[in-house]
MARBA-3410 file (N, C-alpha, C, O; in Angstrom, 1 decimal):
106
-24.1,8.6,25.5,-22.9,8.6,26.2,-21.8,9.3,25.4,-21.8,9.3,24.2 ~ -21.0,10.0,26.1,-19.9,10.7,25.4,-18.8,9.7,25.1,-18.8,8.6,25.6 ~ -17.9,10.1,24.2,-16.7,9.2,23.8,-15.9,8.8,25.1,-15.5,7.7,25.1 ~ -15.7,9.7,26.0,-14.9,9.4,27.2,-15.6,8.4,28.1,-15.0,7.5,28.6 ~ -16.9,8.6,28.2,-17.7,7.6,29.0,-17.7,6.2,28.3,-17.6,5.2,29.1
-17.8,6.2,27.0,-17.7,4.9,26.3,-16.4,4.2,26.5,-16.3,3.0,26.7 ~ -15.3,5.0,26.5,-14.0,4.5,26.6,-13.8,3.9,28.0,-13.2,2.8,28.2 ~ -14.3,4.6,29.0,-14.1,4.1,30.4,-15.0,2.9,30.6,-14.6,2.0,31.4 ~ -16.2,2.8,30.0,-17.1,1.7,30.3,-16.7,0.5,29.5,-16.7,-0.6,30.0 ~ -16.4,0.7,28.2,-16.0,-0.5,27.3,-14.6,-0.7,27.1,-14.2,-1.6,26.4
-13.7,0.1,27.7,-12.3,0.0,27.4,-12.0,0.8,26.2,-12.9,1.7,25.8 ~ -10.9,0.6,25.5,-10.7,1.4,24.3,-11.7,1.1,23.3,-12.0,-0.1,23.0 ~ -12.3,2.1,22.7,-13.4,1.9,21.7,-12.8,1.6,20.4,-12.4,2.5,19.6 ~ -12.8,0.3,20.0,-12.4,-0.1,18.7,-13.5,-0.4,17.8,-13.4,-0.7,16.6 ~ -14.8,-0.2,18.3,-16.0,-0.4,17.5,-16.5,-1.8,17.7,-17.7,-2.1,17.2
-15.8,-2.7,18.3,-16.3,-4.1,18.4,-17.2,-4.3,19.6,-18.0,-5.2,19.6 ~ -17.0,-3.5,20.6,-17.7,-3.7,21.9,-18.9,-2.9,22.0,-19.6,-3.0,23.1 ~ -19.2,-2.0,21.1,-20.3,-1.1,21.2,-21.6,-1.9,21.0,-21.7,-2.8,20.2 ~ -22.7,-1.6,21.7,-24.0,-2.2,21.6,-24.5,-1.9,20.2,-24.1,-0.9,19.5 ~ -25.5,-2.7,19.8,-26.1,-2.5,18.4,-26.7,-1.1,18.2,-26.5,-0.6,17.1
-27.4,-0.6,19.2,-28.0,0.7,19.0,-26.9,1.8,18.8,-27.1,2.7,17.9 ~ -25.8,1.7,19.5,-24.8,2.7,19.4,-24.1,2.6,18.0,-23.8,3.6,17.4 ~ -23.9,1.4,17.5,-23.3,1.2,16.2,-24.3,1.6,15.1,-23.8,2.2,14.1 ~ -25.6,1.4,15.3,-26.5,1.9,14.3,-26.5,3.4,14.3,-26.7,4.0,13.2 ~ -26.4,4.1,15.4,-26.3,5.5,15.4,-25.2,6.1,14.6,-25.2,7.2,14.1
-24.1,5.3,14.6,-22.9,5.8,13.7,-23.3,5.7,12.3,-22.6,6.4,11.5 ~ -24.3,5.0,11.9,-24.7,4.9,10.5,-25.8,5.8,10.1,-26.2,5.8,8.9 ~ -26.2,6.7,11.0,-27.3,7.6,10.7,-26.9,8.5,9.5,-25.7,9.0,9.5 ~ -27.8,8.7,8.6,-27.5,9.6,7.4,-26.9,8.8,6.3,-26.6,9.4,5.3 ~ -26.6,7.5,6.5,-26.0,6.7,5.4,-27.0,5.8,4.8,-28.0,5.4,5.5
-26.7,5.3,3.6,-27.6,4.3,3.0,-27.2,2.9,3.6,-26.0,2.6,3.7 ~ -28.2,2.2,4.1,-28.1,0.9,4.6,-29.1,-0.1,4.1,-30.1,0.3,3.6 ~ -28.8,-1.3,4.2,-29.8,-2.4,3.9,-30.0,-3.1,5.2,-29.1,-3.7,5.8 ~ -31.3,-3.2,5.6,-31.6,-3.9,6.8,-32.4,-5.2,6.4,-33.4,-5.1,5.7 ~ -31.9,-6.3,6.9,-32.6,-7.6,6.7,-33.4,-7.8,8.0,-32.9,-8.0,9.1
-34.7,-7.9,7.8,-35.7,-8.0,8.9,-36.1,-9.5,9.0,-36.4,-10.2,8.1 ~ -36.0,-10.0,10.3,-36.4,-11.3,10.6,-37.9,-11.4,10.5,-38.6,-10.5,10.9 ~ -38.3,-12.6,10.1,-39.8,-12.9,10.3,-40.1,-13.0,11.7,-39.4,-13.8,12.4 ~ -41.0,-12.3,12.2,-41.3,-12.3,13.7,-41.7,-13.6,14.2,-41.3,-14.0,15.4 ~ -42.4,-14.4,13.5,-42.9,-15.7,14.0,-41.9,-16.8,13.8,-41.8,-17.7,14.7
-41.2,-16.8,12.7,-40.3,-18.0,12.4,-38.8,-17.7,12.7,-38.0,-18.6,12.6 ~ -38.5,-16.4,12.9,-37.1,-16.0,13.2,-36.1,-16.4,12.1,-35.1,-17.0,12.3 ~ -36.5,-16.0,10.9,-35.6,-16.3,9.7,-35.0,-15.0,9.2,-35.8,-14.0,9.0 ~ -33.7,-14.9,9.1,-33.1,-13.7,8.6,-33.3,-13.7,7.1,-33.2,-14.8,6.4 ~ -33.5,-12.6,6.5,-33.7,-12.4,5.1,-35.1,-12.5,4.6,-35.4,-12.6,3.4
-36.1,-12.6,5.5,-37.5,-12.6,5.1,-37.9,-11.3,4.4,-38.7,-11.4,3.5 ~ -37.3,-10.2,4.8,-37.6,-8.9,4.2,-36.3,-8.1,4.1,-35.6,-8.1,5.1 ~ -36.1,-7.5,3.0,-34.9,-6.7,2.8,-35.3,-5.3,2.5,-36.0,-5.1,1.5 ~ -34.8,-4.3,3.2,-35.2,-2.9,3.0,-33.9,-2.1,2.8,-33.0,-2.2,3.6 ~ -33.8,-1.3,1.8,-32.7,-0.4,1.5,-33.1,1.0,1.5,-34.1,1.4,0.8
-32.4,1.9,2.3,-32.8,3.3,2.3,-31.8,4.0,3.2,-30.8,3.5,3.6 ~ -32.1,5.3,3.5,-31.3,6.1,4.4,-31.7,5.9,5.8,-32.9,6.0,6.2 ~ -30.8,5.6,6.7,-31.1,5.4,8.1,-31.2,6.8,8.7,-30.3,7.5,8.9 ~ -32.5,7.2,9.0,-32.8,8.5,9.5,-32.6,8.7,11.0,-32.1,9.7,11.4 ~ -33.2,7.7,11.7,-33.2,7.9,13.2,-33.0,6.5,13.8,-33.5,5.5,13.3
-32.4,6.5,15.0,-32.3,5.3,15.8,-32.8,5.6,17.2,-32.2,6.4,17.9 ~ -33.8,5.0,17.6,-34.4,5.1,18.9,-33.9,4.1,19.8,-33.0,3.3,19.5 ~ -34.5,4.0,21.0,-34.1,3.0,22.0,-34.5,1.6,21.5,-33.7,0.6,21.7 ~ -35.7,1.5,20.9,-36.1,0.1,20.4,-36.6,0.1,19.0,-37.3,-0.8,18.6 ~ -36.2,1.1,18.2,-36.7,1.1,16.8,-35.6,1.8,15.9,-34.8,2.6,16.5
-35.7,1.6,14.6,-35.0,2.5,13.7,-35.9,3.0,12.6,-36.9,2.3,12.3 ~ -35.7,4.2,12.1,-36.5,4.8,11.1,-35.7,4.8,9.8,-34.6,5.4,9.8 ~ -36.2,4.2,8.8,-35.6,4.1,7.5,-36.4,4.8,6.4,-37.6,4.6,6.3 ~ -35.7,5.7,5.7,-36.4,6.5,4.6,-36.1,5.8,3.3,-34.9,5.7,2.9 ~ -37.1,5.3,2.6,-36.9,4.5,1.4,-37.4,5.4,0.2,-38.6,5.8,0.2
-36.5,5.8,-0.7,-36.8,6.7,-1.8,-37.1,5.8,-3.0,-36.3,4.9,-3.4 ~ -38.2,6.0,-3.6,-38.6,5.3,-4.9,-38.3,6.2,-6.1,-38.0,7.4,-5.9 ~ -38.2,5.6,-7.2,-37.9,6.4,-8.4,-39.1,7.3,-8.8,-38.9,8.5,-9.2 ~ -40.3,6.8,-8.8,-41.5,7.5,-9.1,-42.4,7.9,-7.9,-43.2,8.8,-8.0 ~ -42.2,7.3,-6.8,-43.0,7.5,-5.6,-42.3,8.4,-4.7,-41.1,8.6,-4.7
-43.1,9.0,-3.8,-42.5,9.8,-2.7,-41.7,8.9,-1.7,-41.9,7.7,-1.8 ~ -41.0,9.6,-0.9,-40.2,8.8,0.1,-41.2,8.1,1.0,-42.2,8.6,1.5 ~ -40.9,6.8,1.3,-41.7,6.0,2.2,-40.9,5.8,3.5,-39.6,5.8,3.5 ~ -41.6,5.8,4.6,-40.9,5.6,5.9,-41.2,4.3,6.5,-42.3,3.8,6.5 ~ -40.1,3.6,7.0,-40.3,2.3,7.7,-39.8,2.4,9.1,-38.6,2.9,9.3
-40.6,2.0,10.0,-40.2,1.9,11.4,-40.0,0.5,11.8,-40.9,-0.3,11.7 ~ -38.8,0.1,12.1,-38.4,-1.3,12.3,-38.0,-1.5,13.7,-37.1,-0.8,14.2 ~ -38.6,-2.5,14.5,-38.2,-2.7,15.8,-36.8,-3.3,15.8,-36.4,-4.1,15.0 ~ -36.0,-2.9,16.8,-34.6,-3.4,16.9,-34.6,-4.9,17.0,-33.7,-5.6,16.5 ~ -35.6,-5.5,17.8,-35.6,-7.0,18.0,-35.9,-7.7,16.7,-35.6,-8.9,16.6
-36.4,-7.0,15.6,-36.7,-7.7,14.4,-35.5,-7.6,13.4,-35.6,-8.2,12.3 ~ -34.5,-6.9,13.7,-33.4,-6.7,12.8,-32.5,-8.0,12.8,-32.0,-8.3,13.9 ~ -32.3,-8.6,11.7,-31.4,-9.8,11.6,-30.0,-9.4,11.2,-29.1,-10.0,11.7 ~ -29.9,-8.4,10.3,-28.6,-8.0,9.9,-28.7,-6.6,9.3,-29.7,-6.2,8.8 ~ -27.6,-5.8,9.3,-27.5,-4.5,8.7,-26.3,-4.4,7.9,-25.2,-4.8,8.4
-26.4,-4.0,6.7,-25.3,-3.9,5.8,-25.2,-2.4,5.3,-26.2,-1.9,4.8 ~ -24.0,-1.8,5.5,-23.9,-0.4,5.1,-23.8,-0.4,3.5,-23.1,-1.2,2.9 ~ -24.6,0.4,2.9,-24.7,0.4,1.5,-25.8,-0.4,0.9,-26.8,-0.6,1.6 ~ -25.7,-0.9,-0.3,-26.7,-1.6,-1.0,-26.8,-3.0,-0.5,-26.0,-3.5,0.4 ~ -27.8,-3.8,-1.0,-28.0,-5.2,-0.6,-26.8,-6.1,-1.0,-26.1,-5.8,-1.9
-26.7,-7.1,-0.3,-25.6,-8.1,-0.6,-26.0,-8.9,-1.9,-27.2,-9.1,-2.1 ~ -25.0,-9.2,-2.7,-25.2,-9.9,-3.9,-25.4,-11.4,-3.5,-24.4,-12.0,-2.9 ~ -26.5,-12.0,-3.7,-26.7,-13.4,-3.3,-27.1,-14.2,-4.5,-28.2,-13.9,-5.2 ~ -26.3,-15.2,-4.9,-26.7,-16.1,-6.0,-26.8,-17.5,-5.4,-25.8,-18.1,-5.0 ~ -28.0,-18.0,-5.3,-28.2,-19.3,-4.6,-27.6,-20.4,-5.5,-27.7,-20.4,-6.7
-26.9,-21.3,-4.8,-26.2,-22.4,-5.5,-27.2,-23.6,-5.5,-28.4,-23.4,-5.0 ~ -26.8,-24.7,-6.0,-27.7,-25.9,-6.0,-28.0,-26.4,-4.6,-27.1,-26.5,-3.8 ~ -29.2,-26.6,-4.4,-29.6,-27.1,-3.1,-29.8,-26.1,-2.0,-29.9,-26.5,-0.8 ~ -29.6,-24.8,-2.3,-29.8,-23.8,-1.3,-31.2,-23.3,-1.3,-31.8,-22.9,-2.4 ~ -31.8,-23.2,-0.1,-33.1,-22.7,0.0,-33.2,-21.3,-0.3,-32.4,-20.5,0.2
-34.1,-20.9,-1.2,-34.1,-19.5,-1.7,-34.5,-18.6,-0.5,-35.4,-18.9,0.3 ~ -33.9,-17.4,-0.4,-34.2,-16.5,0.8,-35.6,-16.0,0.8,-36.1,-15.7,1.9 ~ -36.3,-16.0,-0.3,-37.7,-15.4,-0.3,-38.7,-16.5,-0.5,-39.8,-16.2,-0.8 ~ -38.3,-17.8,-0.5,-39.2,-18.9,-0.6,-40.2,-18.9,0.5,-39.8,-18.6,1.7 ~ -41.4,-19.3,0.3,-42.4,-19.2,1.4,-42.8,-20.6,1.7,-42.7,-21.6,0.9
-43.3,-20.7,2.9,-43.9,-22.0,3.4,-45.4,-21.7,3.7,-46.1,-22.6,4.0
END
C-alpha cells in the first residue's frame, strides 16, 4: 500500500495503527531482536534471535544472523511465532527473586 492509501484506510498514520507486517517492513535492513514463542506452549522468550531483518513476507520474516567466526546464518520465522520484536540488541533482563527464568525448561 502506498502512503496515501494507508492514510485513507487507517486515518493519519502515526505508526500505532499499522499492522504487524507493515511495521516489520519499516525495520527492514536494521538490526532487530526477535523473541520467538514456543509453538506448543505459547511462551514468549523461549528463543531469542538477533540479526539483520532482511525480508518480510506475508507470513514469515527472514533474519540474517552474523557470527564472529561462522558465515551468515539465515532464519525464517513464521509471523504467528513472533512474540516480540525489539529494534537493536536484546533487552537486558536480570531476573529478580522468585522470577521464573526465561530459558528454564520443563
